[in-house]
mmCIF file of the N, C-alpha and C atoms, coordinates in Angstrom:
data_MODEL
# 
_entry.id   MODEL 
# 
loop_
_atom_site.group_PDB 
_atom_site.id 
_atom_site.type_symbol 
_atom_site.label_atom_id 
_atom_site.label_alt_id 
_atom_site.label_comp_id 
_atom_site.label_asym_id 
_atom_site.label_entity_id 
_atom_site.label_seq_id 
_atom_site.pdbx_PDB_ins_code 
_atom_site.Cartn_x 
_atom_site.Cartn_y 
_atom_site.Cartn_z 
_atom_site.occupancy 
_atom_site.B_iso_or_equiv 
_atom_site.pdbx_formal_charge 
_atom_site.auth_seq_id 
_atom_site.auth_comp_id 
_atom_site.auth_asym_id 
_atom_site.auth_atom_id 
_atom_site.pdbx_PDB_model_num 
ATOM 1   N N  . UNK A 1 1  ? 0.841   -1.184 0.000  1.00 0.00 ? 1  UNK A N  1 
ATOM 2   C CA . UNK A 1 1  ? 0.000   0.000  0.000  1.00 0.00 ? 1  UNK A CA 1 
ATOM 3   C C  . UNK A 1 1  ? 0.887   1.249  0.000  1.00 0.00 ? 1  UNK A C  1 
ATOM 4   N N  . UNK A 1 2  ? 0.452   2.245  -0.723 1.00 0.00 ? 2  UNK A N  1 
ATOM 5   C CA . UNK A 1 2  ? 1.185   3.502  -0.814 1.00 0.00 ? 2  UNK A CA 1 
ATOM 6   C C  . UNK A 1 2  ? 1.214   4.183  0.560  1.00 0.00 ? 2  UNK A C  1 
ATOM 7   N N  . UNK A 1 3  ? 2.406   4.649  0.966  1.00 0.00 ? 3  UNK A N  1 
ATOM 8   C CA . UNK A 1 3  ? 2.569   5.241  2.300  1.00 0.00 ? 3  UNK A CA 1 
ATOM 9   C C  . UNK A 1 3  ? 1.694   6.476  2.483  1.00 0.00 ? 3  UNK A C  1 
ATOM 10  N N  . UNK A 1 4  ? 1.574   7.329  1.445  1.00 0.00 ? 4  UNK A N  1 
ATOM 11  C CA . UNK A 1 4  ? 0.736   8.529  1.553  1.00 0.00 ? 4  UNK A CA 1 
ATOM 12  C C  . UNK A 1 4  ? -0.731  8.160  1.747  1.00 0.00 ? 4  UNK A C  1 
ATOM 13  N N  . UNK A 1 5  ? -1.159  7.131  1.022  1.00 0.00 ? 5  UNK A N  1 
ATOM 14  C CA . UNK A 1 5  ? -2.549  6.695  1.156  1.00 0.00 ? 5  UNK A CA 1 
ATOM 15  C C  . UNK A 1 5  ? -2.787  6.120  2.553  1.00 0.00 ? 5  UNK A C  1 
ATOM 16  N N  . UNK A 1 6  ? -1.806  5.404  3.076  1.00 0.00 ? 6  UNK A N  1 
ATOM 17  C CA . UNK A 1 6  ? -1.902  4.833  4.421  1.00 0.00 ? 6  UNK A CA 1 
ATOM 18  C C  . UNK A 1 6  ? -2.036  5.951  5.458  1.00 0.00 ? 6  UNK A C  1 
ATOM 19  N N  . UNK A 1 7  ? -1.229  6.998  5.331  1.00 0.00 ? 7  UNK A N  1 
ATOM 20  C CA . UNK A 1 7  ? -1.300  8.128  6.246  1.00 0.00 ? 7  UNK A CA 1 
ATOM 21  C C  . UNK A 1 7  ? -2.638  8.849  6.134  1.00 0.00 ? 7  UNK A C  1 
ATOM 22  N N  . UNK A 1 8  ? -3.122  8.974  4.917  1.00 0.00 ? 8  UNK A N  1 
ATOM 23  C CA . UNK A 1 8  ? -4.406  9.622  4.691  1.00 0.00 ? 8  UNK A CA 1 
ATOM 24  C C  . UNK A 1 8  ? -5.525  8.824  5.362  1.00 0.00 ? 8  UNK A C  1 
ATOM 25  N N  . UNK A 1 9  ? -5.474  7.516  5.245  1.00 0.00 ? 9  UNK A N  1 
ATOM 26  C CA . UNK A 1 9  ? -6.475  6.661  5.872  1.00 0.00 ? 9  UNK A CA 1 
ATOM 27  C C  . UNK A 1 9  ? -6.433  6.801  7.384  1.00 0.00 ? 9  UNK A C  1 
ATOM 28  N N  . UNK A 1 10 ? -5.228  6.854  7.941  1.00 0.00 ? 10 UNK A N  1 
ATOM 29  C CA . UNK A 1 10 ? -5.085  7.052  9.388  1.00 0.00 ? 10 UNK A CA 1 
ATOM 30  C C  . UNK A 1 10 ? -5.629  8.411  9.811  1.00 0.00 ? 10 UNK A C  1 
ATOM 31  N N  . UNK A 1 11 ? -5.377  9.434  9.023  1.00 0.00 ? 11 UNK A N  1 
ATOM 32  C CA . UNK A 1 11 ? -5.878  10.780 9.341  1.00 0.00 ? 11 UNK A CA 1 
ATOM 33  C C  . UNK A 1 11 ? -7.393  10.791 9.374  1.00 0.00 ? 11 UNK A C  1 
ATOM 34  N N  . UNK A 1 12 ? -8.012  10.126 8.401  1.00 0.00 ? 12 UNK A N  1 
ATOM 35  C CA . UNK A 1 12 ? -9.473  10.058 8.358  1.00 0.00 ? 12 UNK A CA 1 
ATOM 36  C C  . UNK A 1 12 ? -9.986  9.311  9.584  1.00 0.00 ? 12 UNK A C  1 
ATOM 37  N N  . UNK A 1 13 ? -9.338  8.211  9.941  1.00 0.00 ? 13 UNK A N  1 
ATOM 38  C CA . UNK A 1 13 ? -9.761  7.426  11.096 1.00 0.00 ? 13 UNK A CA 1 
ATOM 39  C C  . UNK A 1 13 ? -9.664  8.252  12.376 1.00 0.00 ? 13 UNK A C  1 
ATOM 40  N N  . UNK A 1 14 ? -8.589  9.017  12.523 1.00 0.00 ? 14 UNK A N  1 
ATOM 41  C CA . UNK A 1 14 ? -8.414  9.858  13.712 1.00 0.00 ? 14 UNK A CA 1 
ATOM 42  C C  . UNK A 1 14 ? -9.492  10.935 13.745 1.00 0.00 ? 14 UNK A C  1 
ATOM 43  N N  . UNK A 1 15 ? -9.780  11.552 12.615 1.00 0.00 ? 15 UNK A N  1 
ATOM 44  C CA . UNK A 1 15 ? -10.811 12.589 12.558 1.00 0.00 ? 15 UNK A CA 1 
ATOM 45  C C  . UNK A 1 15 ? -12.179 12.011 12.908 1.00 0.00 ? 15 UNK A C  1 
ATOM 46  N N  . UNK A 1 16 ? -12.470 10.827 12.386 1.00 0.00 ? 16 UNK A N  1 
ATOM 47  C CA . UNK A 1 16 ? -13.761 10.200 12.678 1.00 0.00 ? 16 UNK A CA 1 
ATOM 48  C C  . UNK A 1 16 ? -13.874 9.857  14.156 1.00 0.00 ? 16 UNK A C  1 
ATOM 49  N N  . UNK A 1 17 ? -12.795 9.385  14.753 1.00 0.00 ? 17 UNK A N  1 
ATOM 50  C CA . UNK A 1 17 ? -12.802 9.072  16.181 1.00 0.00 ? 17 UNK A CA 1 
ATOM 51  C C  . UNK A 1 17 ? -13.065 10.346 16.979 1.00 0.00 ? 17 UNK A C  1 
ATOM 52  N N  . UNK A 1 18 ? -12.452 11.429 16.556 1.00 0.00 ? 18 UNK A N  1 
ATOM 53  C CA . UNK A 1 18 ? -12.675 12.718 17.202 1.00 0.00 ? 18 UNK A CA 1 
ATOM 54  C C  . UNK A 1 18 ? -14.122 13.155 17.080 1.00 0.00 ? 18 UNK A C  1 
ATOM 55  N N  . UNK A 1 19 ? -14.720 12.911 15.922 1.00 0.00 ? 19 UNK A N  1 
ATOM 56  C CA . UNK A 1 19 ? -16.126 13.266 15.723 1.00 0.00 ? 19 UNK A CA 1 
ATOM 57  C C  . UNK A 1 19 ? -17.031 12.434 16.620 1.00 0.00 ? 19 UNK A C  1 
ATOM 58  N N  . UNK A 1 20 ? -16.682 11.177 16.821 1.00 0.00 ? 20 UNK A N  1 
ATOM 59  C CA . UNK A 1 20 ? -17.458 10.332 17.735 1.00 0.00 ? 20 UNK A CA 1 
ATOM 60  C C  . UNK A 1 20 ? -17.437 10.913 19.139 1.00 0.00 ? 20 UNK A C  1 
ATOM 61  N N  . UNK A 1 21 ? -16.278 11.387 19.558 1.00 0.00 ? 21 UNK A N  1 
ATOM 62  C CA . UNK A 1 21 ? -16.159 11.985 20.889 1.00 0.00 ? 21 UNK A CA 1 
ATOM 63  C C  . UNK A 1 21 ? -16.981 13.264 20.981 1.00 0.00 ? 21 UNK A C  1 
ATOM 64  N N  . UNK A 1 22 ? -16.951 14.062 19.918 1.00 0.00 ? 22 UNK A N  1 
ATOM 65  C CA . UNK A 1 22 ? -17.740 15.293 19.889 1.00 0.00 ? 22 UNK A CA 1 
ATOM 66  C C  . UNK A 1 22 ? -19.223 14.949 19.962 1.00 0.00 ? 22 UNK A C  1 
ATOM 67  N N  . UNK A 1 23 ? -19.647 13.941 19.194 1.00 0.00 ? 23 UNK A N  1 
ATOM 68  C CA . UNK A 1 23 ? -21.053 13.535 19.213 1.00 0.00 ? 23 UNK A CA 1 
ATOM 69  C C  . UNK A 1 23 ? -21.461 13.021 20.584 1.00 0.00 ? 23 UNK A C  1 
ATOM 70  N N  . UNK A 1 24 ? -20.590 12.279 21.238 1.00 0.00 ? 24 UNK A N  1 
ATOM 71  C CA . UNK A 1 24 ? -20.884 11.789 22.594 1.00 0.00 ? 24 UNK A CA 1 
ATOM 72  C C  . UNK A 1 24 ? -21.078 12.955 23.559 1.00 0.00 ? 24 UNK A C  1 
ATOM 73  N N  . UNK A 1 25 ? -20.200 13.949 23.462 1.00 0.00 ? 25 UNK A N  1 
ATOM 74  C CA . UNK A 1 25 ? -20.313 15.112 24.346 1.00 0.00 ? 25 UNK A CA 1 
ATOM 75  C C  . UNK A 1 25 ? -21.591 15.900 24.051 1.00 0.00 ? 25 UNK A C  1 
ATOM 76  N N  . UNK A 1 26 ? -21.927 16.036 22.766 1.00 0.00 ? 26 UNK A N  1 
ATOM 77  C CA . UNK A 1 26 ? -23.159 16.741 22.409 1.00 0.00 ? 26 UNK A CA 1 
ATOM 78  C C  . UNK A 1 26 ? -24.385 15.993 22.930 1.00 0.00 ? 26 UNK A C  1 
ATOM 79  N N  . UNK A 1 27 ? -24.344 14.665 22.878 1.00 0.00 ? 27 UNK A N  1 
ATOM 80  C CA . UNK A 1 27 ? -25.449 13.862 23.427 1.00 0.00 ? 27 UNK A CA 1 
ATOM 81  C C  . UNK A 1 27 ? -25.597 14.095 24.921 1.00 0.00 ? 27 UNK A C  1 
ATOM 82  N N  . UNK A 1 28 ? -24.468 14.154 25.636 1.00 0.00 ? 28 UNK A N  1 
ATOM 83  C CA . UNK A 1 28 ? -24.517 14.408 27.078 1.00 0.00 ? 28 UNK A CA 1 
ATOM 84  C C  . UNK A 1 28 ? -25.125 15.779 27.361 1.00 0.00 ? 28 UNK A C  1 
ATOM 85  N N  . UNK A 1 29 ? -24.706 16.773 26.584 1.00 0.00 ? 29 UNK A N  1 
ATOM 86  C CA . UNK A 1 29 ? -25.230 18.128 26.767 1.00 0.00 ? 29 UNK A CA 1 
ATOM 87  C C  . UNK A 1 29 ? -26.726 18.154 26.476 1.00 0.00 ? 29 UNK A C  1 
ATOM 88  N N  . UNK A 1 30 ? -27.138 17.478 25.411 1.00 0.00 ? 30 UNK A N  1 
ATOM 89  C CA . UNK A 1 30 ? -28.559 17.441 25.058 1.00 0.00 ? 30 UNK A CA 1 
ATOM 90  C C  . UNK A 1 30 ? -29.380 16.795 26.169 1.00 0.00 ? 30 UNK A C  1 
ATOM 91  N N  . UNK A 1 31 ? -28.870 15.710 26.737 1.00 0.00 ? 31 UNK A N  1 
ATOM 92  C CA . UNK A 1 31 ? -29.570 15.052 27.840 1.00 0.00 ? 31 UNK A CA 1 
ATOM 93  C C  . UNK A 1 31 ? -29.724 15.994 29.032 1.00 0.00 ? 31 UNK A C  1 
ATOM 94  N N  . UNK A 1 32 ? -28.653 16.727 29.337 1.00 0.00 ? 32 UNK A N  1 
ATOM 95  C CA . UNK A 1 32 ? -28.720 17.676 30.457 1.00 0.00 ? 32 UNK A CA 1 
ATOM 96  C C  . UNK A 1 32 ? -29.722 18.791 30.170 1.00 0.00 ? 32 UNK A C  1 
ATOM 97  N N  . UNK A 1 33 ? -29.767 19.264 28.931 1.00 0.00 ? 33 UNK A N  1 
ATOM 98  C CA . UNK A 1 33 ? -30.721 20.310 28.568 1.00 0.00 ? 33 UNK A CA 1 
ATOM 99  C C  . UNK A 1 33 ? -32.157 19.802 28.660 1.00 0.00 ? 33 UNK A C  1 
ATOM 100 N N  . UNK A 1 34 ? -32.381 18.550 28.247 1.00 0.00 ? 34 UNK A N  1 
ATOM 101 C CA . UNK A 1 34 ? -33.716 17.964 28.337 1.00 0.00 ? 34 UNK A CA 1 
ATOM 102 C C  . UNK A 1 34 ? -34.148 17.832 29.799 1.00 0.00 ? 34 UNK A C  1 
ATOM 103 N N  . UNK A 1 35 ? -33.221 17.419 30.670 1.00 0.00 ? 35 UNK A N  1 
ATOM 104 C CA . UNK A 1 35 ? -33.532 17.318 32.100 1.00 0.00 ? 35 UNK A CA 1 
ATOM 105 C C  . UNK A 1 35 ? -33.833 18.699 32.677 1.00 0.00 ? 35 UNK A C  1 
ATOM 106 N N  . UNK A 1 36 ? -33.035 19.679 32.301 1.00 0.00 ? 36 UNK A N  1 
ATOM 107 C CA . UNK A 1 36 ? -33.249 21.048 32.795 1.00 0.00 ? 36 UNK A CA 1 
ATOM 108 C C  . UNK A 1 36 ? -34.604 21.570 32.320 1.00 0.00 ? 36 UNK A C  1 
ATOM 109 N N  . UNK A 1 37 ? -34.966 21.255 31.099 1.00 0.00 ? 37 UNK A N  1 
ATOM 110 C CA . UNK A 1 37 ? -36.248 21.694 30.560 1.00 0.00 ? 37 UNK A CA 1 
ATOM 111 C C  . UNK A 1 37 ? -37.409 21.039 31.316 1.00 0.00 ? 37 UNK A C  1 
ATOM 112 N N  . UNK A 1 38 ? -37.268 19.761 31.617 1.00 0.00 ? 38 UNK A N  1 
ATOM 113 C CA . UNK A 1 38 ? -38.299 19.053 32.389 1.00 0.00 ? 38 UNK A CA 1 
ATOM 114 C C  . UNK A 1 38 ? -38.438 19.656 33.784 1.00 0.00 ? 38 UNK A C  1 
ATOM 115 N N  . UNK A 1 39 ? -37.308 19.938 34.418 1.00 0.00 ? 39 UNK A N  1 
ATOM 116 C CA . UNK A 1 39 ? -37.342 20.559 35.746 1.00 0.00 ? 39 UNK A CA 1 
ATOM 117 C C  . UNK A 1 39 ? -37.985 21.945 35.692 1.00 0.00 ? 39 UNK A C  1 
ATOM 118 N N  . UNK A 1 40 ? -37.689 22.686 34.650 1.00 0.00 ? 40 UNK A N  1 
ATOM 119 C CA . UNK A 1 40 ? -38.280 24.020 34.493 1.00 0.00 ? 40 UNK A CA 1 
ATOM 120 C C  . UNK A 1 40 ? -39.792 23.902 34.316 1.00 0.00 ? 40 UNK A C  1 
ATOM 121 N N  . UNK A 1 41 ? -40.243 22.909 33.553 1.00 0.00 ? 41 UNK A N  1 
ATOM 122 C CA . UNK A 1 41 ? -41.680 22.684 33.375 1.00 0.00 ? 41 UNK A CA 1 
ATOM 123 C C  . UNK A 1 41 ? -42.344 22.327 34.702 1.00 0.00 ? 41 UNK A C  1 
ATOM 124 N N  . UNK A 1 42 ? -41.692 21.446 35.464 1.00 0.00 ? 42 UNK A N  1 
ATOM 125 C CA . UNK A 1 42 ? -42.236 21.073 36.778 1.00 0.00 ? 42 UNK A CA 1 
ATOM 126 C C  . UNK A 1 42 ? -42.317 22.283 37.703 1.00 0.00 ? 42 UNK A C  1 
ATOM 127 N N  . UNK A 1 43 ? -41.280 23.086 37.693 1.00 0.00 ? 43 UNK A N  1 
ATOM 128 C CA . UNK A 1 43 ? -41.252 24.284 38.536 1.00 0.00 ? 43 UNK A CA 1 
ATOM 129 C C  . UNK A 1 43 ? -42.365 25.251 38.133 1.00 0.00 ? 43 UNK A C  1 
ATOM 130 N N  . UNK A 1 44 ? -42.552 25.434 36.837 1.00 0.00 ? 44 UNK A N  1 
ATOM 131 C CA . UNK A 1 44 ? -43.601 26.335 36.352 1.00 0.00 ? 44 UNK A CA 1 
ATOM 132 C C  . UNK A 1 44 ? -44.979 25.841 36.789 1.00 0.00 ? 44 UNK A C  1 
ATOM 133 N N  . UNK A 1 45 ? -45.201 24.529 36.709 1.00 0.00 ? 45 UNK A N  1 
ATOM 134 C CA . UNK A 1 45 ? -46.487 23.979 37.148 1.00 0.00 ? 45 UNK A CA 1 
ATOM 135 C C  . UNK A 1 45 ? -46.685 24.158 38.645 1.00 0.00 ? 45 UNK A C  1 
ATOM 136 N N  . UNK A 1 46 ? -45.624 23.940 39.411 1.00 0.00 ? 46 UNK A N  1 
ATOM 137 C CA . UNK A 1 46 ? -45.703 24.111 40.867 1.00 0.00 ? 46 UNK A CA 1 
ATOM 138 C C  . UNK A 1 46 ? -46.021 25.552 41.228 1.00 0.00 ? 46 UNK A C  1 
ATOM 139 N N  . UNK A 1 47 ? -45.358 26.477 40.577 1.00 0.00 ? 47 UNK A N  1 
ATOM 140 C CA . UNK A 1 47 ? -45.606 27.913 40.834 1.00 0.00 ? 47 UNK A CA 1 
ATOM 141 C C  . UNK A 1 47 ? -47.032 28.264 40.455 1.00 0.00 ? 47 UNK A C  1 
ATOM 142 N N  . UNK A 1 48 ? -47.485 27.751 39.311 1.00 0.00 ? 48 UNK A N  1 
ATOM 143 C CA . UNK A 1 48 ? -48.860 28.022 38.857 1.00 0.00 ? 48 UNK A CA 1 
ATOM 144 C C  . UNK A 1 48 ? -49.867 27.495 39.876 1.00 0.00 ? 48 UNK A C  1 
ATOM 145 N N  . UNK A 1 49 ? -49.621 26.267 40.374 1.00 0.00 ? 49 UNK A N  1 
ATOM 146 C CA . UNK A 1 49 ? -50.511 25.680 41.384 1.00 0.00 ? 49 UNK A CA 1 
ATOM 147 C C  . UNK A 1 49 ? -50.510 26.511 42.663 1.00 0.00 ? 49 UNK A C  1 
ATOM 148 N N  . UNK A 1 50 ? -49.331 26.934 43.114 1.00 0.00 ? 50 UNK A N  1 
ATOM 149 C CA . UNK A 1 50 ? -49.247 27.732 44.339 1.00 0.00 ? 50 UNK A CA 1 
ATOM 150 C C  . UNK A 1 50 ? -49.945 29.075 44.195 1.00 0.00 ? 50 UNK A C  1 
ATOM 151 N N  . UNK A 1 51 ? -49.833 29.672 43.032 1.00 0.00 ? 51 UNK A N  1 
ATOM 152 C CA . UNK A 1 51 ? -50.443 30.991 42.808 1.00 0.00 ? 51 UNK A CA 1 
ATOM 153 C C  . UNK A 1 51 ? -51.957 30.886 42.703 1.00 0.00 ? 51 UNK A C  1 
ATOM 154 N N  . UNK A 1 52 ? -52.463 29.746 42.260 1.00 0.00 ? 52 UNK A N  1 
ATOM 155 C CA . UNK A 1 52 ? -53.904 29.597 42.097 1.00 0.00 ? 52 UNK A CA 1 
ATOM 156 C C  . UNK A 1 52 ? -54.608 29.255 43.409 1.00 0.00 ? 52 UNK A C  1 
ATOM 157 N N  . UNK A 1 53 ? -53.837 28.975 44.471 1.00 0.00 ? 53 UNK A N  1 
ATOM 158 C CA . UNK A 1 53 ? -54.444 28.604 45.762 1.00 0.00 ? 53 UNK A CA 1 
ATOM 159 C C  . UNK A 1 53 ? -54.722 29.806 46.619 1.00 0.00 ? 53 UNK A C  1 
# 
């Protein structure tokens, strides 16, 4: 196999691995945002209930 092509293949593999890590981190952030949104909804309902009493 041509050495330049081998290096190019390795570069692509490293970049893809990096993208997997970025996607994993984005998934974690999205999960945290979804939890925060759910908590905000619960808080809004609680406040609404308290104000209506």
